[in-house]
C-alpha positions, 0 to 999 in steps of 0.5 A: 507269885504276887497273885498267889500270895494275894490269894493266900492272904485273902483265904487266910484273912477270911478264915480268921474272920470266919473263925472269930465272928461266925455265929450259927450259920452253917454256910458262909455268906459272900458279898460280891460288889463292884462298879456295873460291868466288872463281872459281878453277875457272871462270877456270882452265877458261876460261883453259886453253881460251883459251891451250891450257894444261893445267888441273890441278885439285888437288882432282880430281887428289887424288881420282883418284890417291888422293893423300891420307891419308884423309877429314876428317869435320870439314872434309868433304874429303880430307886432302891429302898434299903430298909425293904431290901434288908427286911426281905433278906434278914432271915435268909442271910441269918441261915447263910449259904448266900452270894449277894450280888450288888453294886452297892454295899454300904447299907447291908448289916456287917454281920451278914457277910463272911467275906466281901469281894470287890471286883475291879476292872481296867477302865478301858475294858469297863467302858467297852463293856458298858457301851455294849450294854447300851449305857447312856453317856452320863451313866457310862461316865459316872460308872467309869469315874467310880472305878477310876476313884475306887469308889466301891472299894472305899465304900466296902472298906468303910462299911466292913472290917478290913479283914473281910474285904478283898479286891480281885481283878476282873478284866479277863475270863482267866481272871474270873475263872481264877477268882471262882476257883479261889472263892470255891476253895475258900467256901469248901474250907469254910467250917463252923467254929466249935 
């Protein structure tokens, strides 16, 4: 009952935001964020398939389009150039119909998104997932600490209107399936206000 209430609140919140703020887009844009290992790509890929929205994985885009300032040897990742990423995405985001998948969210323009979904995972499950990926101890610890302190949820709440942000549990396949079903329903019910 509590979970059902949360989903109803989520759908209601996003519907209000959509009706108030949507401009010319014919399809919604959704940002899926969360600590690495919370299931962003798994959920975004399945959601894109279910809704026929375009899945944009920022990490892949950065590598493919060279939207970075080099490699960070300590963190073992590219140094994202936020301006280049935003310039690259501007037109496609204005058109709508996108699911953006990235672990950070504070540099994207607020106007781009109709909903911001923060996936959260139990830290012991997250630790296991990141260990299986081969994360080094320091990177693994940093990401688990981010989840403990809900860094990405706070970042989302500080960067976007509160009524656009929703946190969804992502511990199990059942959680992911439920999240996909909920978001698919929301996308299907999304309409351009008159």
